[in-house]
C-alpha positions as YAML, in Angstrom:
chain: A
units: angstrom
residues:
- id: 1
  name: UNK
  ca: [125.46, -14.63, -210.16]
- id: 2
  name: UNK
  ca: [123.62, -16.56, -207.45]
- id: 3
  name: UNK
  ca: [125.25, -19.25, -205.40]
- id: 4
  name: UNK
  ca: [123.75, -22.71, -205.43]
- id: 5
  name: UNK
  ca: [122.95, -24.13, -202.00]
- id: 6
  name: UNK
  ca: [124.67, -27.36, -201.04]
- id: 7
  name: UNK
  ca: [123.03, -30.10, -199.04]
- id: 8
  name: UNK
  ca: [124.69, -29.15, -195.73]
- id: 9
  name: UNK
  ca: [124.18, -25.42, -196.21]
- id: 10
  name: UNK
  ca: [120.54, -26.04, -195.34]
- id: 11
  name: UNK
  ca: [120.03, -25.53, -191.58]
- id: 12
  name: UNK
  ca: [117.69, -28.50, -191.11]
- id: 13
  name: UNK
  ca: [120.06, -30.92, -192.84]
- id: 14
  name: UNK
  ca: [123.05, -29.62, -190.88]
- id: 15
  name: UNK
  ca: [121.06, -29.91, -187.64]
- id: 16
  name: UNK
  ca: [120.15, -33.53, -188.42]
- id: 17
  name: UNK
  ca: [123.81, -34.37, -189.13]
- id: 18
  name: UNK
  ca: [124.87, -32.68, -185.88]
- id: 19
  name: UNK
  ca: [122.21, -34.46, -183.79]
- id: 20
  name: UNK
  ca: [123.01, -37.89, -185.28]
- id: 21
  name: UNK
  ca: [126.76, -37.37, -184.73]
- id: 22
  name: UNK
  ca: [126.27, -36.19, -181.13]
- id: 23
  name: UNK
  ca: [123.96, -39.11, -180.33]
- id: 24
  name: UNK
  ca: [126.44, -41.58, -181.86]
- id: 25
  name: UNK
  ca: [129.29, -40.01, -179.86]
- id: 26
  name: UNK
  ca: [127.34, -40.19, -176.61]
- id: 27
  name: UNK
  ca: [126.14, -43.78, -177.18]
- id: 28
  name: UNK
  ca: [129.72, -44.91, -177.77]
- id: 29
  name: UNK
  ca: [130.91, -43.05, -174.65]
- id: 30
  name: UNK
  ca: [128.18, -44.68, -172.56]
- id: 31
  name: UNK
  ca: [129.28, -48.11, -173.84]
- id: 32
  name: UNK
  ca: [132.91, -47.23, -173.09]
- id: 33
  name: UNK
  ca: [131.98, -46.17, -169.55]
- id: 34
  name: UNK
  ca: [129.99, -49.36, -168.95]
- id: 35
  name: UNK
  ca: [132.19, -51.98, -170.61]
- id: 36
  name: UNK
  ca: [135.77, -50.79, -171.09]
- id: 37
  name: UNK
  ca: [138.17, -51.14, -168.16]
- id: 38
  name: UNK
  ca: [139.84, -47.95, -166.96]
- id: 39
  name: UNK
  ca: [143.38, -47.39, -168.29]
- id: 40
  name: UNK
  ca: [143.81, -50.93, -169.64]
- id: 41
  name: UNK
  ca: [144.61, -51.35, -173.31]
- id: 42
  name: UNK
  ca: [142.24, -53.61, -175.23]
- id: 43
  name: UNK
  ca: [144.07, -54.38, -178.49]
- id: 44
  name: UNK
  ca: [142.07, -54.25, -181.73]
- id: 45
  name: UNK
  ca: [144.93, -54.16, -184.26]
- id: 46
  name: UNK
  ca: [148.70, -54.11, -183.82]
- id: 47
  name: UNK
  ca: [148.58, -50.27, -183.89]
- id: 48
  name: UNK
  ca: [145.10, -49.63, -182.47]
- id: 49
  name: UNK
  ca: [143.66, -50.23, -179.02]
- id: 50
  name: UNK
  ca: [140.75, -49.13, -176.91]
- id: 51
  name: UNK
  ca: [141.98, -47.41, -173.76]
- id: 52
  name: UNK
  ca: [139.54, -45.58, -171.47]
- id: 53
  name: UNK
  ca: [140.88, -42.49, -169.82]
- id: 54
  name: UNK
  ca: [139.59, -39.07, -168.81]
- id: 55
  name: UNK
  ca: [140.73, -35.75, -170.25]
- id: 56
  name: UNK
  ca: [140.29, -32.80, -167.90]
- id: 57
  name: UNK
  ca: [141.40, -30.25, -170.50]
- id: 58
  name: UNK
  ca: [140.87, -29.80, -174.21]
- id: 59
  name: UNK
  ca: [142.62, -31.53, -177.12]
- id: 60
  name: UNK
  ca: [145.73, -33.47, -176.04]
- id: 61
  name: UNK
  ca: [144.95, -32.53, -172.40]
- id: 62
  name: UNK
  ca: [145.88, -28.89, -173.01]
- id: 63
  name: UNK
  ca: [144.59, -26.56, -170.29]
- id: 64
  name: UNK
  ca: [143.95, -29.52, -167.97]
- id: 65
  name: UNK
  ca: [144.85, -27.33, -165.00]
- id: 66
  name: UNK
  ca: [142.12, -24.80, -165.79]
- id: 67
  name: UNK
  ca: [138.80, -24.61, -164.00]
- id: 68
  name: UNK
  ca: [135.96, -26.77, -165.36]
- id: 69
  name: UNK
  ca: [133.78, -23.70, -165.90]
- id: 70
  name: UNK
  ca: [136.47, -22.05, -168.03]
- id: 71
  name: UNK
  ca: [136.81, -25.14, -170.24]
- id: 72
  name: UNK
  ca: [133.02, -25.41, -170.65]
- id: 73
  name: UNK
  ca: [132.73, -21.68, -171.39]
- id: 74
  name: UNK
  ca: [135.51, -21.91, -173.96]
- id: 75
  name: UNK
  ca: [133.73, -24.80, -175.70]
- id: 76
  name: UNK
  ca: [130.47, -22.82, -175.80]
- id: 77
  name: UNK
  ca: [132.29, -19.85, -177.36]
- id: 78
  name: UNK
  ca: [133.89, -22.17, -179.96]
- id: 79
  name: UNK
  ca: [130.51, -23.66, -180.90]
- id: 80
  name: UNK
  ca: [129.01, -20.16, -181.23]
- id: 81
  name: UNK
  ca: [131.97, -19.01, -183.36]
- id: 82
  name: UNK
  ca: [131.73, -22.02, -185.70]
- id: 83
  name: UNK
  ca: [127.95, -21.50, -186.06]
- id: 84
  name: UNK
  ca: [128.70, -17.87, -186.97]
- id: 85
  name: UNK
  ca: [131.28, -19.01, -189.55]
- id: 86
  name: UNK
  ca: [128.81, -21.55, -190.96]
- id: 87
  name: UNK
  ca: [126.16, -18.84, -191.38]
- id: 88
  name: UNK
  ca: [128.62, -16.47, -193.12]
- id: 89
  name: UNK
  ca: [130.01, -19.07, -195.51]
- id: 90
  name: UNK
  ca: [128.56, -18.97, -199.04]
- id: 91
  name: UNK
  ca: [126.01, -21.72, -199.61]
- id: 92
  name: UNK
  ca: [127.99, -23.29, -202.46]
- id: 93
  name: UNK
  ca: [130.95, -24.23, -200.20]
- id: 94
  name: UNK
  ca: [130.02, -27.88, -199.66]
- id: 95
  name: UNK
  ca: [133.15, -29.08, -197.85]
- id: 96
  name: UNK
  ca: [133.15, -26.07, -195.52]
- id: 97
  name: UNK
  ca: [129.52, -26.63, -194.52]
- id: 98
  name: UNK
  ca: [130.12, -30.34, -193.93]
- id: 99
  name: UNK
  ca: [133.22, -29.46, -191.91]
- id: 100
  name: UNK
  ca: [131.44, -26.90, -189.77]
- id: 101
  name: UNK
  ca: [128.65, -29.39, -189.01]
- id: 102
  name: UNK
  ca: [131.21, -31.99, -187.87]
- id: 103
  name: UNK
  ca: [133.16, -29.46, -185.79]
- id: 104
  name: UNK
  ca: [129.96, -28.33, -184.06]
- id: 105
  name: UNK
  ca: [128.92, -31.94, -183.42]
- id: 106
  name: UNK
  ca: [132.29, -32.86, -181.94]
- id: 107
  name: UNK
  ca: [132.42, -29.77, -179.76]
- id: 108
  name: UNK
  ca: [128.89, -30.41, -178.47]
- id: 109
  name: UNK
  ca: [129.74, -34.07, -177.77]
- id: 110
  name: UNK
  ca: [132.72, -33.06, -175.64]
- id: 111
  name: UNK
  ca: [130.73, -30.20, -174.08]
- id: 112
  name: UNK
  ca: [128.11, -32.70, -172.90]
- id: 113
  name: UNK
  ca: [130.88, -34.73, -171.24]
- id: 114
  name: UNK
  ca: [132.13, -31.61, -169.48]
- id: 115
  name: UNK
  ca: [128.65, -30.84, -168.15]
- id: 116
  name: UNK
  ca: [127.82, -34.42, -167.12]
- id: 117
  name: UNK
  ca: [131.15, -35.70, -165.82]
- id: 118
  name: UNK
  ca: [133.53, -32.76, -165.47]
- id: 119
  name: UNK
  ca: [135.88, -34.43, -167.97]
- id: 120
  name: UNK
  ca: [135.88, -35.85, -171.49]
- id: 121
  name: UNK
  ca: [135.82, -39.61, -172.01]
- id: 122
  name: UNK
  ca: [138.61, -40.68, -174.37]
- id: 123
  name: UNK
  ca: [139.12, -44.24, -175.61]
- id: 124
  name: UNK
  ca: [140.93, -44.53, -178.98]
- id: 125
  name: UNK
  ca: [144.69, -45.13, -178.88]
- id: 126
  name: UNK
  ca: [147.02, -45.40, -181.88]
- id: 127
  name: UNK
  ca: [150.41, -46.79, -180.86]
- id: 128
  name: UNK
  ca: [153.50, -48.79, -181.77]
- id: 129
  name: UNK
  ca: [155.95, -50.58, -179.49]
- id: 130
  name: UNK
  ca: [157.91, -47.34, -178.99]
- id: 131
  name: UNK
  ca: [155.37, -44.57, -179.62]
- id: 132
  name: UNK
  ca: [151.76, -43.73, -178.86]
- id: 133
  name: UNK
  ca: [149.47, -40.96, -180.00]
- id: 134
  name: UNK
  ca: [147.22, -39.08, -177.57]
- id: 135
  name: UNK
  ca: [144.08, -40.94, -176.56]
- id: 136
  name: UNK
  ca: [141.01, -39.41, -178.21]
- id: 137
  name: UNK
  ca: [137.34, -40.08, -178.95]
- id: 138
  name: UNK
  ca: [134.78, -39.96, -181.75]
- id: 139
  name: UNK
  ca: [133.93, -36.30, -181.05]
- id: 140
  name: UNK
  ca: [137.61, -35.40, -181.44]
- id: 141
  name: UNK
  ca: [137.59, -37.28, -184.76]
- id: 142
  name: UNK
  ca: [134.57, -35.27, -185.92]
- id: 143
  name: UNK
  ca: [136.41, -32.04, -185.06]
- id: 144
  name: UNK
  ca: [139.59, -33.14, -186.85]
- id: 145
  name: UNK
  ca: [137.82, -34.36, -189.99]
- id: 146
  name: UNK
  ca: [135.64, -31.24, -189.97]
- id: 147
  name: UNK
  ca: [138.66, -28.95, -189.75]
- id: 148
  name: UNK
  ca: [140.28, -30.89, -192.60]
- id: 149
  name: UNK
  ca: [137.17, -30.40, -194.75]
- id: 150
  name: UNK
  ca: [137.17, -26.66, -194.06]
- id: 151
  name: UNK
  ca: [140.84, -26.45, -195.08]
- id: 152
  name: UNK
  ca: [140.20, -28.52, -198.22]
- id: 153
  name: UNK
  ca: [137.29, -26.27, -199.11]
- id: 154
  name: UNK
  ca: [139.44, -23.20, -198.64]
- id: 155
  name: UNK
  ca: [142.18, -24.66, -200.85]
- id: 156
  name: UNK
  ca: [140.08, -26.27, -203.56]
- id: 157
  name: UNK
  ca: [136.53, -24.96, -203.19]
- id: 158
  name: UNK
  ca: [134.73, -22.61, -205.57]
- id: 159
  name: UNK
  ca: [136.25, -19.17, -205.84]
- id: 160
  name: UNK
  ca: [134.35, -15.92, -206.30]
- id: 161
  name: UNK
  ca: [135.44, -13.09, -208.58]
- id: 162
  name: UNK
  ca: [136.74, -10.99, -205.65]
- id: 163
  name: UNK
  ca: [139.15, -13.68, -204.35]
...
């Protein structure tokens, strides 16, 4: 039985999605750098604000004490690993392929920040009067949504006879 290719299992389509997502991420970060004040909340909704800050580590500022070169190298390894997973995933796993494309795009977006600035530009803040979530960016959102799609595909995607 042959597997049917999904839209994002095609390399050119996945590449276009990745490029568009990375460009969008970088355009937003440039706007944030040029127009959003540093570490001042700009309320959008009662639970959502724009808040420009810099992340020297990875997600949630983990590893912020590590050398810049280590962080960049780790991001490159992650992108290579996700590309490898994407290539090994059967072509009929639509959610997984979409998820891998988003993870790659988000990782590249944050990798560009690391190369250009030595830190990642974060600007989205969910909060209440007594609690706030970590500040993050569009690239982080791509990674999170992408990981969710991969998990959904694993849970609910097509199964082969040997699974």
